[in-house]
SEMARZA-384658 format. One record per residue: residue in one letter; x, y, z of N, C-alpha, C, O in turn. Coordinates in steps of 0.2 Angstrom, whole numbers, plus 2048, in hexadecimal, padded with zeros to 3 digits. Atoms other than C-alpha are relative to their C-alpha. Layout:
BEGIN
AXYZXYZXYZXYZ;...
//
This chain:
BEGIN
X8067FD8048991929557F97FE8047F47FF800;X8078027FD88C18C9627FC8068007FD80B802;X8057FB80087C1959607FF8047F97FA8077F8;X8007FD80788019B94E7FB7FC7FC7FB7F67FD;X8058038048731979418018027F88028087F7;X7FF7FF80787519692E7FB7FE7FC7F87F87FD;X8058028058681969208037FE7F98078027F7;X7FD80280786D18C9107FA8017FB7F47FE7FC;X8067FF8058621939018037FE7F98088007F7;X7FE80380686318A8F17FB8007FA7FA7FB7F6;X8057FF8058541908E68048017F98098057F9;X7FD7FF80785818F8D37FA8027FC7F47FE7FC;X8057FE80584E1978C58037FF7F98008007F4;X7FC80180685C1938B88027F98017FF7F4803;X7FD8078008681848B78007FE80780180280C;X8008027F98671798C68057FB8018067F67FD;X7FB8057FE8761708CD7FE7FA8037FB7FB809;X8018067FC87515E8D28047FF8068037FA80A;X7FB8017FA8821618DF7FC8048067FF80480C;X8037FC7FA87616C8EA7FE7FC8068007FE80B;X8018057FA87015D8F58077FF8048077FF80A;X7F98027FD8831598F8802806804805806809;X7FE7FA7FD88616B8FC7FC8028077FF80380C;X8047FF7FA87816C9098027FB8058037FD80B;X7FE8057FB87D15C911807802803808801809;X7F97FF7FE88F16291280080680580380680A;X8007FA7FB88A17391B7FD7FD8067FF7FF80C;X8038037F987F1699278057FC8048057FC80A;X7FB8047FC88D15D92B805805803807804809;X7FB7FB7FD89916C92E7FD80380680080480B;X8037FD7FA88C1749397FF7FB8068017FD80C;X8008057FB88A1649438067FF8038077FE809;X7FA8017FD89C162945803806803808806808;X7FD7FA7FE8A01749497FB8058047FD80B805;X8047FD7FC89117A9537FC8057FE7FA80A802;X8057FB8028861849487FA7FC7FD7FB7F77FA;X8068038038741809437FF8027F98018077F7;X8017FF80786F17F9317F97FE7FE7F77F97FF;X80780180485E1819288028007F98068047F7;X80080080785C17E9167F98017FD7F47FE7FF;X8077FF80484E18590A8018027F98078057F7;X8007FD80684A1898F97FA8057FF7F88077FA;X8067FB7FF83B1948FF802807801805809806;X7FE7F980083E1A68FB7FC8048067FE809808;X8047FD7FB8311AA90880480080780280380C;X7FC8007FA83F1A7915803807801806809806;X7FD7F98008451B99107FB8058027F98097FF;X8037FB7FC83C1C391D8048038058097FF807;X7FC7FE7FB8431CE92A8007FB8068057FA809;X8008047FA83D1C39388037F97FF8077F7803;X7FD8078018421B29308088017FF80C7FD802;X7F97FF8018531B992A80480180780A800808;X7FD7FE7F98561C093C8037FA8048067FB809;X7FE8067FC8591AE9428077FE7FE80A7FA802;X7FA8038038681AB93880680580080680B7FF;X7FA7FC80087A1B19398038017F98078057F8;X7FD7FF80787E1AE9277FB7FC7FB7F87F77FE;X8048048058741A89178057FE7FB8098027F8;X7FC80380587D19C90B7FB8007FA7F67FC7FA;X80380180687819E8F98037FB7FC8097FC7FA;X7FC80680387C18D8F27FD7FE7F97F87FC7F8;X80280180887C18C8DF7F98027FE7F67FF7FA;X8067FD80286D1978DE8018027F98078047F7;X8007FD80786919D8CC7FA8047FE7F4802801;X8067FC80285E1AA8C47FD80480580180680A;X8037FC7FB8521B58CD7FC7FC8057F77F9804;X8038047FB84E1AD8DD7FC8048067F980180A;X8047FC7FB8471BB8E87FC8067FC7FE8097F7;X8047FA8038391C88E4803806804807806808;X7FD7F97FD83C1DB8E97FF80080780380380A;X8008007F98351D98FA8057FC8048077FE809;X7FB8057FD8401CA8FE8078037FF80B802804;X7F97FD80184F1D38F7801806805806806808;X8007FB7FB84B1E29028027FE80780680080B;X7FF8037FA84A1D79118087FE80180B7FE806;X7F980380085B1CF90D80580680080A805804;X7FC7FA7FF8631E090A801803807806804809;X8007FD7F985E1E691B8037FB8058077FD809;X7FD8067FC8641D592280880180080B801805;X7F97FF8018751D891B803807803808807807;X7FE7F97FE8761EB92080080080880380480B;X8008017F98721E59328057FC8038067FA809;X7FB8047FE8811DB9328007F87FF8047F4801;X80080780287C1CA92A8057FE7FC8098027F9;X7FB8038048871BE9217FD7FD7FA7F87FB7FA;X8018038078871B890F8057FB7FE80B7FD7FF;X7FC80580388F1A89087FE7FE7FA7F87FC7F9;X80280280688F1A68F68047FA7FD80A7FA7FE;X7FD8068038931958EE7FF7FF7F97F97FF7F7;X8008028078971928DC7FA8057FC7FC80B7FB;X8057FD8048871978D27FC8068047F7809801;X8037FA7FD8821A48DF8028067FC7FF80B7FC;X7FE7FB80588B1AF8D27FC8007FA7FD8057F6;X80580080687E1AA8C57F98018027F47FE800;X8077FE7FD8701B28CF7FF80780080480B801;X8037F97FF8661C28CF8058057FC80780A800;X7FC7FC80486F1CB8C17FD80780080180C7FE;X8037F98008631DA8C27FF8038077FC808808;X8007FD7F98651DD8D580780280280B7FE803;X7F97FE7FF8741E88D78037FF8078097FD807;X7FE8017F98751E68EA8037F98008087F8803;X7FE8078008771D38E78067FF7FD80B7FC7FF;X7FA8018048841D58DA80680380480B800803;X7FA7FD7FB88F1E08E68017FB8058077FA807;X7FF8057FA88C1D38F48047FA7FE8087F8801;X7FD8068038911C48E98078027FE80C7FE7FF;X7F97FE8028A01CE8E28018007F98048047F6;X7FF80080789E1C98D07FB7FB7FD7F87F7801;X8058048038921C18C48037FB7FB8087FD7F8;X7FE8058058941B18BA8008027F97FB8067F7;X8007FE8078991B38A88007F97FC7FB7F87F7;X7FF80780489E1A18A18047FB8048077FD809;X7FB8047FD8A81928A58027FB7FB7FE7F97F6;X7FE8068048B218489C7FE7FA8037FA7FA808;X8028067FD8B017289F8037FF807808802809;X7FD8027FA8B316A8B08077FD7FF8087F97FB;X7F98038018C61678B280480280780280780A;X7FC7FE7FA8D41688BF8038077FF8048097F9;X7FD7FA8018DC1798C28048028078037FE80C;X7FC7FE7FA8E91818CE7FD8078037FC80C7FF;X8027FA7FD8E318F8DA8068038048097FF807;X7FB7FC7FB8EF19C8E27FC8028067F8806805;X8037FD7F98EA19F8F4803806802809806803;X7FD7FA7FF8ED1B18F67FF803807803807809;X8017FF7F98E71B29088007FA8047FB7F6804;X8008067FC8EC1A59147FF8018078017FD80C;X8027FE7F98E61AD9247F87FF8017F67FD806;X8088017FF8D31AD9207FE7F98018017F47FF;X8018077FE8CB19E9287FE7FB7FA7FE7F57FA;X8018048068C51989168067FE7FD8057F97F9;X7FA8028048D61979108067FE80480C7FD802;X7FA8007FC8E219691F8027F98008087F8802;X7FD8078008E318391E8037FD7FA8057F77F9;X7FD8028078E918390C8078027FF80A806803;X7F97FE8028FA1849058008067FB7FA8087FA;X8007FA8059001928F97FC7FE7FA7F98037F6;X8048028068F81888EB7FB7FA8027FC7F7806;X8058057FF8E817D8EA7FE7FD7FA7FC8017F5;X8028048068E51708DD7FA7FC8017F97F8805;X8078047FF8D316A8DA7FD8017F97FE8057F5;X8058008068C61668CD7FA8038017F7801806;X8067FD7FF8B71708CA7FE8037FA8018037F5;X8027FC8058AD17B8BE8028078017FF80A806;X7FC7FA7FE8B718B8BD7FC8067FC7FC8067F6;X8047FA8028AC19B8BB8058057FD80A807801;X7FE7F98028B11AA8B17FB8058027F5803802;X8057FB7FD8A91BA8B88008067FB8058077F8;X8017FB8058A21C98AF80580680280680B7FE;X7FB7FB7FE8AE1D48BA8057FD8058047F8807;X7FB8027FB8BD1D38C57FF8038067FF809807;X8027FD7FA8B91D58D780680380480580580A;X7FA7FF7FC8CB1D98DD800807803802807809;X7FF7F97FD8C91EC8DF7FA8018057FA806809;X8067FF7FC8B81E98E98017FB8067FE7FD80C;X8018057FB8BB1D98F38087FE80280C8007FE;X7F98037FE8CA1D08FC8007F97FD7FD7F57FF;X7FF8068048D01C28F18037FB8048097FC807;X7FD8057FC8D31B28FA8047FB7FC8097F87FE;X7FC8048058D81A78EB7FE8017F97F98047F8;X8017FF8078DA1A88D98027FB7FB8067F77FE;X7FE8058048DB19D8CA8068017FC8078077F9;X7FA7FF8058EB19A8C07FD7FE7FA7FC7F87F8;X8038018068E419B8AF8047FC7FB8027F97F6;X7FC8048048F31928A88007F98028027F47FE;X8008077FD8EF1828B27FA7FD7FD7F97F77FE;X8058038038DF17F8A87FE8037FA8018087F8;X8027FE8068D61828987F98048007F4801803;X8067FD8008C918F8957FF8068047F980A804;X8007FA7FC8CC19D8A28018067FC8058077F7;X8017FA8048C81AE89B8008078037FD80C801;X8007FA7FC8CC1BB8A8807803800809807804;X7FA7FC8018DD1C18A18057FF806809803807;X7FB8027FC8E71B88AE7FF80380780380180C;X8017FE7F98E01C18BE7F97FD8017F48007FF;X8068048008D21B48C27FE7FF8077FF7F9809;X8028017F98CB1B68D47FB7FA8007F77FA7FB;X8058068008C11A68D97FD8008077F87FC808;X8038007F98BE1A98EC802807803808809803;X7FF7FA7FD8BC1B98F67FC8028057F77FE807;X8047FE7FA8B51C290580080880080480B7FD;X8017F97FF8AF1D49097FB8028057F77FE806;X8057FD7FC8A71DF9157FB8047FB7FE8087F7;X8057FD8058971E590C7FA8038037F67FF805;X8067FC7FE88B1F29117FE7FE8077F87FE808;X8028027F988C1ED9238007F88028007F6808;X7FF8077FF88D1DA9218067FD7FD80B8017FB;X7FA8038028991CD91C7FE7FB7FA7F97F87FA;X80280480689A1C490B8067FC7FE80C7FF7FE;X7FB8058038A41B59067FE7FC7FA7F87FA7FA;X8028038068A41AD8F58057FB7FE80B7FD7FE;X7FB8058038AC19D8EE7FD7FE7F97F77FC7F9;X8028038078AB1988DB8007F98007FD7F67FB;X8008078008AE1868E07F97FD8027F4801804;X8068037FE8A017A8E37FB7FD7FB7F57FC7FC;X8048028058991758D27FF7F88017F97F6800;X80180780089C1628D47FE7FD8077FF80080C;X8028037FA8951568E18067FE8048067FE80A;X7FA8027FD8A71508E480380680580680480A;X7FD7FA7FC8AB1628EB7FF7FF80780380180B;X8027FF7F98A11608FA8027FA8058017F980A;X7FD8057FC8AA1508FF80880180180B7FD805;X7F97FE7FF8BB1588FE8028038067FF808808;X7FE7FC7F98C315C90F8028077FF80080B803;X7FD7F98008CC16B9097FA8057FE7FA80B800;X8067FC8028BC1729007FB8018067F8807807;X8057FF7FB8B116F90F803804806800808808;X7FD7FB7FC8BE17891A8008077FE7FF80B801;X8007FA8038BE18690E7F98038017F8809803;X8067FE7FE8AB1879107FF8028077FC807809;X8007FE7F98AC18692280380680280080A806;X7FD7FA7FF8B81949237FC8067FE7FC80B801;X8047FA8038AD19F9187FA8018057F8807806;X8068007FC89E19B9238028038077FE807809;X7FE7FE7FA8A719E93380180880080080B805;X7FF7F98018AD1AF92D7F98047FF7F8809802;X8067FC80189C1B49267FB8018067F8806806;X8048007FA8931B093680380480680080680B;X7FC7FC7FB8A01BA9408037FC8058067FF80A;X7FD8047FB8A71AB9498088017FF80B800804;X7F97FF8018B81AE9418018077FD7FD80A7FA;X7FE7FA8028C11BE93D8058007FA8097FC7FA;X7FB8008058CB1C392E8008077FC7FB80B7FD;X7FF7FA8038D11D29247FD7FF7F98007FC7F5;X8038018068C51D39157FF8067FC7FB8077F8;X8007FA8048C91E490F8047FF7F98087FA7F9;X7FC8018078CF1E58FC808801802809806805;X7F97FF7FF8E21E38FC8047FF7F98047FA7F6;X7FC7FF8068EC1E98ED806804801806808805;X7FA7FC8018FD1EF8E98067FE80580A802806;X7FB8027FC9071E68F68057FB7FD8047F87F8;X7FA8058029181DD8F38027FC8068027FE80C;X7FE8057FA91E1CE8FD80780280280C8037FF;X7FA8007FD92C1CF9098027F98038087F8803;X7FF8077FE92A1BD90F7FA7FD7FD7F47FE7FF;X80680380391F1B29048007F88027FC7F57FE;X8018077FE9221A190D8067FC7FD8077F67FF;X7FA80480393219C903807802804807808806;X7F97FE7FE94419B9098038057FD8078097FF;X7FD7FB8049491A68FB7FE80780280280C803;X8027FA7FD93F1B4902802802806802808808;X7FD7FE7FA9471B391280880380080B805804;X7F97FE8019581B890A801807802807809803;X8007F97FF9541CA90D7FF80280880080780A;X8017FF7F99511C79208067FE80480A7FA802;X7FA8027FC95E1C692E7FD7FF8077F980280A;X8018027F995D1BE94080480580480A804804;X7FC7FC7FB9621CA94E7FF7FD8067F97FB808;X8008037FA9661C395E7FF7F88007FF7F57FB;X8008078009631B19647F97FD7FE7F58017FC;X8078038029551A595F8008007F88058027F5;X80080080894F1A394D7F87FF7FF7F47FF803;X80780280293F1A09438017F97FB8067F97F7;X80080680493C18F93B7FB8017FA7F58037FB;X80480080693518E9297FD7F97FF8017F57FE;X8038078029281809267FE8007F97FF8047F5;X8028028079231789167FA8047FE7FA8057F7;X8067FC8029131829168018077FF7FC80B7FF;X7FE7F880091C1939167FF8048067FE80A805;X8017FC7FA91A19792880680080480A7FC804;X7FA7FE7FC92719F9337FE7FF8077F9802809;X8028017F992619994580680280580C7FF804;X7FA7FE7FC9311A19538037FA8047FF7F5806;X7FC8057FC93E19795D805803804809806801;X7FB7FD7FB94719D96C8008078007FB80A7FD;X8007F980094C1AF96E8048028078077FE80A;X8047FB80394C1BD9738048037FA80A8057FB;X7FD7FD8069501C29617FB8037FB7F58037FD;X8057FD8059481C99518037FE7F98097FF7F8;X7FE8008079481C593F7FE8067FC7F88087FD;X8017FA8029491D59368028017F88067FD7F6;X7FF7FF8079481DB9248058057FE80580B800;X7FA7FC8019591E191F8018037FA8058077F9;X7FF7FE8079571E490D7FF8087FF80280B7FB;X8027F88009501F69107FC8028067F97FE809;X8047FD7FB94820191C7FA8037FC7FA8037F6;X8067FD8039372099197FE8068037FF807809;X8017FA7FE93021A91B7F88018017F6803807;X8077FF7FF91D21B9187FD7F97FC7FE7F87F6;X80280680391420A9157FA7FD8047F97FF80A;X8048057FD9071FD9198037F98008047F77FB;X7FD8077FF90E1ED9207FA7FB8027F67FD807;X8058057FE9031DE9218037F98018087F87FD;X7FD8077FF9071CD9287FB7FC8047F67FF808;X8048047FC8FE1BE92F8037FC8058097FB805;X7FD8027FA9011B79407FC7FB8047F67FC803;X8048057FC8FC1A994C8037FE8068097FD806;X7FE8037F98FE1A495E7FE7F98017F97F77FE;X8018077FF9001929637FD7FE8067F97FA807;X8028027FA8FD1929757F98018027F6806800;X8077FF7FF8EB18F97B7FF8068047F9809803;X8017FA7FC8ED19D9878008077FD7FE80C7FF;X7FF7F98048F21AA97A806803803808809801;X7FA7FD7FD9021AD9858067FE7FC80A7FA7FE;X7FA80180590E1AD9768038077FF80080A7FB;X7FD7FA8019191BC9778048017FA8097FD7F8;X7FD7FF80791E1C39667FD8077FE7F9809801;X8037FA80391C1D395C8038027FA8087FE7F7;X7FE7FD80791F1DD94C80480680280080B805;X7FC7FA7FF92D1EA94D8008057FA8018027F5;X7FF7FB80692D1FA942804806803804807808;X7FD7F97FF93720A941806800804808804808;X7FA8007FD9482049478068007FB8057FE7F5;X7FB8008049592069408037F97FF8027F5803;X7FD8068019631F89388057FE805809802807;X7FC8027FB96B1EE9457FF7F88017FA7F6801;X8008077FE96F1DC94A7FF7FF8078007F980A;X8028007F996B1E095C7F88018017F68067FF;X8088008009581DC95F7FE8068057F9808805;X8017FA7FB9591E996E8008067FD7FD80B7FF;X8007FA80495C1F69617F98027FE7F78087FE;X8077FF80294A1F495B7FC8028067F7806805;X8047FF7FA9431F496D8028088027FD80B804;X7FE7FA7FD94D2049717FE8067FB7FD80C7FD;X8017FB80594A20D9607FA8007FC7F88057F9;X80680080493A2079587FA7FE8047FA80080A;X8068027FC92920195D7FE7F97FE7FE7F77F8;X8028078019221F095F7F88008017F5803805;X8078018009101EB95B7FF7F98038027F4800;X8008067FC90C1DD9687FB7FB7FD7F67FD7FA;X8058068029041CC9647FD7FC8067F87FB806;X8028037FA9031C49757F98038037F9809804;X8077FD7FE8F11C597B7FF8008077F9801809;X8028017F88F31C398E80380580480280580A;X7FC7FB7FB8FE1D19947FB8068017F58067FF;X8047FA7FE8F81E299B7FF8047FA8028037F4;X8037FC8068EF1EE98F8058037FB8058027F5;X7FB7FC8048FE1F89898057FB7FD80A7FD7FA;X7FB8058039081E79857FC7FA7FE7FF7F57FE;X8048068028FA1DC97E7FF8017F88018067F5;X8018008078F41D896C7FE8077FD7F980A800;X8027FA8048F41E896180280680480280B801;X7FD7FA7FC8FC1F396E8078027FC80A7FE7FA;X7F97FE80290B1FE9698047FF80780380380C;X7FE8037F99151F5977803805804808808802;X7FD7FC7FB9181FF9867FE8087FF80080C803;X8027F980191120F97E7F98027FF7F6806802;X8077FE8018FF20E9797FC7F97FF7FD7F57FB;X8048068008F220097C7FB8017F97FA8067F7;X8058008058E61FB96E7F98018037F8801809;X8078007FE8D31FD96E7FE7F98027FD7F57FE;X8018077FE8D01EE9797FA7FD7FE7F97F77FC;X8068038028BE1EC9758007FE7F97FD7F97F7;X7FF8028078C11ED9628057FA7FF8037F67FB;X7FB8058018D01E29647FD7F98027FE7F47FE;X8038077FE8C61D496D7FC7FE7FB7FB7F87FA;X8058028058B91D49608047FE7F98017F97F6;X7FC8028068C61D39528057FA8008077F77FB;X7FB8047FF8D21C79597FE7F88007F97F6803;X8018078008D21B49548047FD8068097FF808;X7FD8037FA8D61A89628077FC7FE8087FC7F8;X7FA8038018E719F9647FF7FA7FB7FA7F67FC;X8018058058E91929567FE8027F97FE7FF7F4;X8037FD8068E119D9498048067FE807809802;X7FC7FA8038E91AA93D7FC8068017F6807801;X8037F98008E71BC93F8058047FB80A8027F9;X7FC7FC8058ED1CA9338008078037FB80A806;X7FE7F97FF8F51DB9388018047FA8048027F5;X7FD7FB8048F61EA92E8038058057FF808809;X7FC7FB7FC9031F69358018067FB8058057F7;X7FF7FA80590220792C804806803802808808;X7FB7FA7FE91021492E8008057FB8028047F6;X8007FA80590E2259278028068057FF80880A;X7FD7FB7FC91923392E8027FD8078047F7807;X7FF8037F991A2309417F97FD8037F97FB809;X8068047FE9082289418007F97FF8027F77F9;X8008078009062169447F97FD8017F77FE807;X8068037FF8F620D9428007F87FF8047F67FB;X8008088008F21FA9457F87FE7FE7F4800802;X8078048028E31F093D8017F98028067F6800;X8008077FE8E01DF9447FA7FD7FC7F47FE7FE;X8058038048D61D49387FB8057FD7F58047FD;X8047FB8038D01E492F7FD8058047FA80A802;X8037FC7FB8CB1ED93F80580580380A802805;X7FB7FB7FD8D51FD9447FF8008077FA80180A;X8008017F98DA1FA95680580580480580580A;X7FB7FB7FD8E82079598028057FB8028047F5;X7FE7FA8048ED218953805804804802807809;X7FB7FD7FC8FD21E95A8048057FC8068047F6;X7FB7FB80390822D95780680180480680280A;X7FA8007FD91A22D95B80280880280280C7FD;X7FE7F97FE91F23D965807800804809805806;X7F98017FD93023696C8058037FB8068007F6;X7FB7FD80593E2419648067FB7FF80A7FB7FA;X7FB80580194A2329677FE7FA7FB8027F67F9;X80380580593F22795B7FD8037FA7FB8097FB;X8047FD80693822994A7FE7FA7FC8017F57FB;X80380580592D21F93F8018017F97FF7FD7F4;X8007FE8069312289308057FC7FB8057FD7F5;X7FC80480393F21D92B8037FA8048057FB80A;X7FE8067FC94320B9317FF7FA7FD7FC7F97F8;X8008078029441F99307FA7FC8037F7800808;X8058037FD9371EC9358027F98018077F67FE;X7FE8067FE9381DB93D7FB7FC8047F67FF807;X8058047FC92F1CD9468047FC80680A7FA805;X7FC8027FA9341C79587FF7F98017FA7F6801;X8008077FD9391B695E802801807807803809;X8007FE7F99361B99718047FB8058087FD809;X7FD8057FB93B1A997A7FE7F97FE7F97F87FA;X80180780293B1969797F97FE8017F77F97FE;X8078027FE9291959817FB8037FB7F58027FC;X8047FC8049221A19747FF7FD7F98057FD7F5;X80180380791B1999647FB8047FC7F58037FD;X8047FB8049151A69588037FF7F98097FE7F7;X7FF8018079141A39457FE8067FC7F980A7FE;X8027FA8049141B09378007FD7F98037F87F7;X80180180890F1AF9247FF8067FC7FD80B7FF;X8027FB80590E1BA9158018078027FC80B803;X7FF7F97FE9171CA91A8018047FA8058027F5;X8007FC8069141D790D7FF8078027FD809807;X8007F97FF9151EA90B7FE8047FA7FF8027F4;X8027FB80590E1F890180380780280180A807;X7FE7F97FE9182089017FB8057FE7F98057F9;X8057FA80090E2189038038067FE809807800;X7FD7F980191022A8FD8028038077FE80280B;X7FE7FC7FA91923490A7FB8058017F98097FC;X8057FB7FE90D23F9138018028088047FE80B;X8007FE7F990B2489247FB7FB8037F67F9801;X8058047FC90323E9327F98028007F57FF800;X8077FD8008F524A9337FC7FF7FA7F67FE7FB;X8048008068F02489218007F87FE7FC7F77F9;X7FF8078028F32359217F97FD8017F67FC806;X8078038018E222D91B8017FB7FA8047FD7F5;X8008058058E021D9117FA7FC8007F77FB806;X8058048008D321190C8017FB8068067F8807;X8008047FB8CE20691B8008038077FF80080C;X8017FC7FA8CD2149287F97FF8037F7802808;
//
């Protein structure tokens, strides 16, 4: 993150959290350790076009009440629309109730909270840098906000509260507590944690903040489009693998954190329980080699077979390896159509970090999104192949290729012609 700069803004006109100095210190320490500069202020005069232009993101650290006048609000709106980043921490949701732009940016307004107590969070996205280091659940103590609205339809939920794990939650069992979104040209990340001083000494919470800041500044990429209506094909458990079969040599190892990692090959783990016709497939993947030279891919549109070459000969592979020639590199329909390399390069996280694919098949049209950015749009014209009905699988290419997968999920779509296929996210 060398050269990036973050402003921490902590002005309050309502309740003032005594943890604000701890929060400022934590962000400064994260900046020093990870190569970004940090300024901190409670002066709303910092909200001018010239001054905001110095920063890649602005952190609203437990701000409360009306903290900006109309001129300052206008400057901040223009900053966001020009691609600026926003990070909201805890009482950032208890801020600017009469400023509709801010309410949309934060994602939801504070309503109430019970006493400070332990709770269990369900981590819904384990590819975003704010949550990639967490397990499927996260147990911690904080002051847990209820919100006036549920942001799920507008923002991408990263973690939600299990209301059965604590007393006083009142969001009817669907209780987002951290989320991200692309908002009117900018990036917005919010976490409801951070009330207590102790929060800012927790390694996991600090990593959560760091990931949110890295994404908001554009240092890291993630798919922050709203995600609803998907069902899991692989949720990280051995039980969910019962519907999958290994074709050919090699295998995948399942780790305790719910990650599948390739071993040996050339083979393929394929979903044998059913084929699919019209769908959006999402999955998270990571390369391990520093060079990015880890050959693997996602196969779609092939007939049921325990021969991995059947998928090669009858289906299509979306490549993962970042080092091959254009028609055989990350995001390409392997051997048939290259990705938009310029967009791909901007969207791709480096080896060791998680990426998210959406592979959308409608009719004979196949589109690929990498971390929320559409990088390929391919239409099958080969009469010997068809995307209209087929299985899907993940490749284990060889002993030297270390590729991991998580959270494979699917949403089946209404059948429609390829020419008419349009959906949110285009």
